[in-house]
LODOMAR-861353 format. One record per residue: residue number from 1; residue in one letter; x, y, z of N, C-alpha, C in turn. Coordinates in Angstrom, 3 decimals, decimal comma. Example, Ala and Ser with C-alpha at 12.3 -4.5 7.8 and 13.67 -1.06 7.14 Angstrom:
BEGIN
+-----+----+----------+----------+----------+----------+----------+----------+----------+----------+----------+
|   i | aa |     n.xx |     n.yy |     n.zz |    ca.xx |    ca.yy |    ca.zz |     c.xx |     c.yy |     c.zz |
+-----+----+----------+----------+----------+----------+----------+----------+----------+----------+----------+
|   1 |  a |   13,190 |   -5,690 |    7,800 |   12,300 |   -4,500 |    7,800 |   13,200 |   -3,300 |    7,800 |
|   2 |  s |   12,850 |   -2,250 |    7,080 |   13,670 |   -1,060 |    7,140 |   12,900 |    0,030 |    7,870 |
+-----+----+----------+----------+----------+----------+----------+----------+----------+----------+----------+
This chain:
BEGIN
+-----+----+----------+----------+----------+----------+----------+----------+----------+----------+----------+
|   i | aa |     n.xx |     n.yy |     n.zz |    ca.xx |    ca.yy |    ca.zz |     c.xx |     c.yy |     c.zz |
+-----+----+----------+----------+----------+----------+----------+----------+----------+----------+----------+
|   1 |  m |   86,207 |   92,466 |  104,890 |   86,433 |   91,688 |  103,256 |   87,880 |   92,715 |  102,868 |
|   2 |  n |   87,981 |   93,588 |  103,332 |   89,534 |   93,824 |  102,449 |   89,032 |   94,192 |  100,818 |
|   3 |  l |   88,187 |   94,417 |  100,505 |   88,051 |   94,575 |   99,047 |   87,722 |   95,907 |   98,661 |
|   4 |  d |   88,231 |   96,353 |   97,280 |   88,009 |   97,798 |   96,697 |   86,528 |   98,140 |   96,815 |
|   5 |  p |   86,906 |   99,226 |   97,424 |   85,137 |   99,779 |   97,424 |   83,976 |  100,024 |   96,578 |
|   6 |  r |   84,757 |  100,084 |   95,399 |   83,993 |   99,844 |   94,007 |   83,652 |   98,713 |   93,259 |
|   7 |  q |   84,157 |   97,906 |   93,783 |   84,111 |   96,408 |   93,310 |   82,968 |   95,828 |   93,725 |
|   8 |  a |   82,070 |   95,569 |   92,523 |   80,700 |   94,765 |   92,568 |   80,544 |   93,643 |   93,178 |
|   9 |  v |   79,604 |   93,560 |   94,382 |   79,789 |   92,173 |   95,120 |   77,960 |   91,973 |   94,887 |
|  10 |  e |   78,004 |   90,469 |   94,665 |   76,643 |   89,876 |   94,568 |   76,263 |   89,221 |   95,790 |
|  11 |  l |   75,264 |   89,664 |   96,408 |   74,856 |   88,806 |   97,692 |   74,277 |   87,614 |   97,525 |
|  12 |  a |   74,420 |   86,466 |   98,285 |   74,232 |   85,187 |   98,099 |   72,616 |   85,222 |   98,663 |
|  13 |  d |   72,309 |   85,771 |   99,788 |   71,103 |   85,858 |  100,148 |   70,164 |   86,660 |   99,535 |
|  14 |  s |   69,115 |   86,598 |   99,835 |   67,757 |   87,102 |   99,133 |   67,994 |   88,355 |  100,212 |
|  15 |  l |   67,167 |   89,610 |   99,535 |   66,941 |   90,645 |  100,389 |   65,473 |   91,004 |  100,559 |
|  16 |  s |   64,700 |   90,109 |  100,371 |   63,253 |   89,897 |   99,753 |   62,560 |   90,389 |  101,364 |
|  17 |  y |   63,212 |   90,232 |  102,322 |   62,550 |   90,217 |  103,757 |   61,879 |   91,798 |  103,739 |
|  18 |  f |   62,741 |   92,363 |  103,627 |   62,368 |   93,919 |  103,290 |   63,096 |   94,861 |  102,344 |
|  19 |  e |   62,298 |   95,636 |  101,682 |   63,156 |   96,131 |  100,968 |   64,248 |   97,676 |  101,372 |
|  20 |  t |   65,330 |   97,088 |  100,733 |   65,965 |   97,764 |  101,101 |   66,803 |   98,790 |   99,879 |
|  21 |  p |   66,520 |  100,000 |   99,766 |   67,371 |  100,656 |   99,151 |   68,708 |  100,734 |   98,547 |
|  22 |  q |   69,044 |  100,719 |   97,824 |   70,549 |  100,572 |   96,901 |   71,078 |  102,099 |   97,132 |
|  23 |  p |   72,111 |  102,006 |   98,360 |   72,643 |  103,689 |   97,860 |   73,679 |  104,043 |   96,566 |
|  24 |  d |   73,880 |  105,058 |   96,403 |   74,870 |  105,434 |   95,277 |   76,135 |  105,294 |   96,012 |
|  25 |  v |   76,661 |  104,335 |   95,217 |   78,125 |  103,617 |   95,864 |   79,154 |  104,945 |   95,646 |
|  26 |  e |   79,155 |  105,710 |   94,357 |   80,701 |  106,784 |   94,019 |   80,038 |  107,638 |   95,315 |
|  27 |  q |   78,662 |  108,087 |   95,166 |   78,205 |  109,252 |   96,231 |   78,565 |  109,215 |   97,699 |
|  28 |  s |   78,478 |  107,775 |   98,082 |   78,450 |  107,572 |   99,378 |   80,240 |  107,261 |   99,772 |
|  29 |  i |   80,977 |  107,194 |   98,582 |   82,570 |  106,855 |   99,292 |   83,155 |  108,326 |   98,752 |
|  30 |  e |   82,761 |  109,309 |   97,807 |   83,373 |  110,321 |   98,129 |   82,781 |  111,477 |   99,052 |
|  31 |  q |   81,601 |  111,263 |   99,991 |   80,994 |  112,192 |  100,638 |   81,965 |  111,056 |  101,942 |
|  32 |  a |   82,286 |  109,918 |  102,324 |   83,013 |  109,721 |  102,986 |   84,354 |  109,908 |  103,342 |
|  33 |  l |   85,332 |  110,087 |  101,982 |   86,408 |  110,371 |  101,725 |   86,203 |  111,886 |  102,280 |
|  34 |  a |   85,407 |  112,613 |  101,890 |   85,295 |  113,994 |  102,080 |   85,317 |  114,675 |  103,613 |
|  35 |  e |   84,815 |  113,424 |  104,177 |   84,584 |  113,679 |  105,829 |   85,757 |  113,347 |  106,382 |
|  36 |  r |   86,484 |  112,669 |  106,419 |   87,951 |  111,959 |  106,986 |   88,927 |  113,331 |  106,918 |
|  37 |  q |   89,312 |  113,016 |  108,379 |   89,985 |  114,150 |  108,453 |   91,806 |  113,927 |  107,771 |
|  38 |  e |   92,014 |  112,901 |  107,903 |   93,371 |  112,557 |  107,439 |   93,559 |  113,289 |  105,336 |
|  39 |  w |   92,096 |  113,199 |  105,132 |   92,010 |  113,245 |  103,575 |   92,013 |  114,809 |  103,514 |
|  40 |  k |   91,256 |  115,219 |  104,515 |   91,469 |  116,902 |  104,598 |   92,948 |  116,976 |  104,624 |
|  41 |  s |   93,658 |  116,781 |  105,859 |   94,769 |  117,067 |  106,204 |   95,635 |  116,720 |  105,192 |
|  42 |  l |   95,749 |  115,687 |  104,419 |   96,449 |  115,551 |  103,158 |   96,155 |  116,607 |  101,926 |
|  43 |  s |   95,232 |  116,755 |  101,608 |   94,783 |  117,751 |  100,538 |   95,637 |  119,328 |  101,167 |
|  44 |  d |   95,308 |  119,299 |  102,451 |   95,659 |  120,316 |  102,682 |   97,114 |  120,787 |  102,095 |
|  45 |  q |   97,921 |  119,741 |  102,857 |   99,223 |  119,514 |  102,756 |   99,669 |  119,568 |  100,897 |
|  46 |  i |   98,803 |  119,093 |  100,129 |   99,347 |  118,727 |   99,118 |   99,095 |  120,907 |   98,347 |
|  47 |  k |   97,887 |  121,077 |   99,035 |   98,196 |  122,495 |   98,390 |   99,414 |  123,142 |   98,663 |
|  48 |  a |   99,338 |  123,083 |  100,244 |  100,779 |  123,829 |  100,679 |  101,881 |  123,781 |   99,482 |
|  49 |  a |  101,838 |  122,682 |   99,648 |  103,508 |  121,933 |   98,663 |  103,228 |  122,397 |   97,153 |
|  50 |  e |  101,994 |  122,953 |   96,558 |  101,825 |  123,575 |   95,279 |  102,281 |  124,833 |   95,311 |
|  51 |  w |  101,609 |  125,478 |   96,559 |  102,156 |  126,750 |   96,632 |  103,409 |  127,197 |   96,884 |
|  52 |  q |  104,166 |  126,667 |   97,832 |  105,367 |  126,482 |   98,137 |  105,769 |  126,181 |   96,735 |
|  53 |  k |  106,074 |  125,317 |   95,867 |  106,923 |  125,081 |   94,302 |  106,674 |  126,443 |   93,477 |
|  54 |  k |  105,112 |  127,077 |   93,666 |  104,723 |  128,374 |   92,712 |  105,773 |  129,428 |   93,303 |
|  55 |  q |  105,948 |  129,718 |   94,660 |  106,766 |  130,540 |   95,377 |  108,317 |  130,939 |   94,638 |
|  56 |  a |  108,440 |  129,409 |   94,909 |  110,202 |  129,022 |   94,518 |  110,613 |  129,261 |   93,262 |
|  57 |  w |  109,253 |  128,954 |   91,925 |  109,636 |  129,495 |   91,011 |  109,365 |  130,803 |   90,676 |
|  58 |  d |  108,486 |  131,556 |   91,467 |  108,606 |  133,266 |   91,179 |  109,718 |  133,878 |   91,801 |
|  59 |  q |  110,467 |  133,172 |   92,332 |  111,441 |  133,891 |   93,055 |  112,759 |  133,709 |   91,960 |
|  60 |  r |  112,741 |  132,952 |   91,267 |  113,421 |  132,956 |   90,395 |  113,098 |  134,144 |   88,968 |
|  61 |  l |  112,118 |  134,079 |   88,902 |  111,676 |  135,398 |   87,877 |  112,358 |  136,846 |   88,421 |
|  62 |  p |  112,649 |  137,273 |   86,688 |  113,730 |  138,615 |   87,353 |  112,150 |  139,449 |   87,738 |
|  63 |  s |  112,858 |  140,951 |   88,746 |  111,667 |  141,654 |   88,877 |  112,154 |  143,126 |   88,812 |
|  64 |  l |  111,369 |  144,025 |   88,655 |  111,551 |  145,268 |   88,065 |  110,824 |  146,158 |   89,347 |
|  65 |  t |  111,862 |  147,061 |   89,408 |  111,334 |  148,094 |   90,068 |  111,709 |  149,822 |   89,978 |
|  66 |  a |  110,766 |  150,393 |   90,169 |  110,361 |  152,018 |   89,363 |  110,361 |  152,863 |   90,916 |
|  67 |  e |  111,159 |  153,683 |   90,583 |  110,544 |  155,025 |   91,816 |  111,181 |  156,038 |   91,183 |
|  68 |  g |  110,187 |  157,504 |   91,556 |  110,278 |  158,467 |   91,026 |  109,251 |  159,370 |   91,759 |
|  69 |  e |  109,596 |  160,525 |   91,662 |  108,423 |  161,374 |   91,814 |  108,293 |  162,175 |   91,137 |
|  70 |  w |  106,442 |  162,353 |   91,558 |  105,791 |  163,090 |   90,621 |  105,253 |  163,931 |   91,350 |
|  71 |  t |  105,183 |  164,851 |   90,076 |  104,268 |  166,415 |   90,600 |  103,478 |  166,658 |   89,529 |
|  72 |  i |  102,424 |  167,082 |   90,012 |  101,044 |  167,721 |   89,477 |  100,929 |  169,468 |   89,894 |
|  73 |  r |  101,509 |  170,301 |   88,322 |  101,040 |  171,339 |   88,085 |  100,298 |  171,952 |   87,636 |
|  74 |  y |   99,255 |  172,549 |   88,453 |   97,990 |  173,411 |   87,735 |   98,542 |  174,794 |   86,985 |
|  75 |  p |   98,060 |  175,262 |   86,455 |   98,378 |  176,629 |   86,091 |   97,064 |  177,675 |   86,671 |
|  76 |  f |   97,662 |  178,615 |   87,294 |   96,933 |  179,530 |   88,388 |   96,960 |  180,801 |   87,450 |
|  77 |  k |   95,668 |  181,569 |   87,795 |   95,516 |  182,547 |   86,947 |   95,317 |  183,517 |   87,735 |
+-----+----+----------+----------+----------+----------+----------+----------+----------+----------+----------+
């Protein structure tokens, strides 16, 4: 029917022949989208792009390196 899945639809026929439980539309849509491989792939691509953006930003920050030698001397008696 090419309708928005969240659009309310009014049925013309009666469902009185048998009682059909009405599913929770929002939960059904979220579950269906979560199980689709292309949505998972798209989500992973978005996360990867955000990570690359963070990496690019972090490379612009100044860095500090410290080197040295540490010795601990104990007094011997």
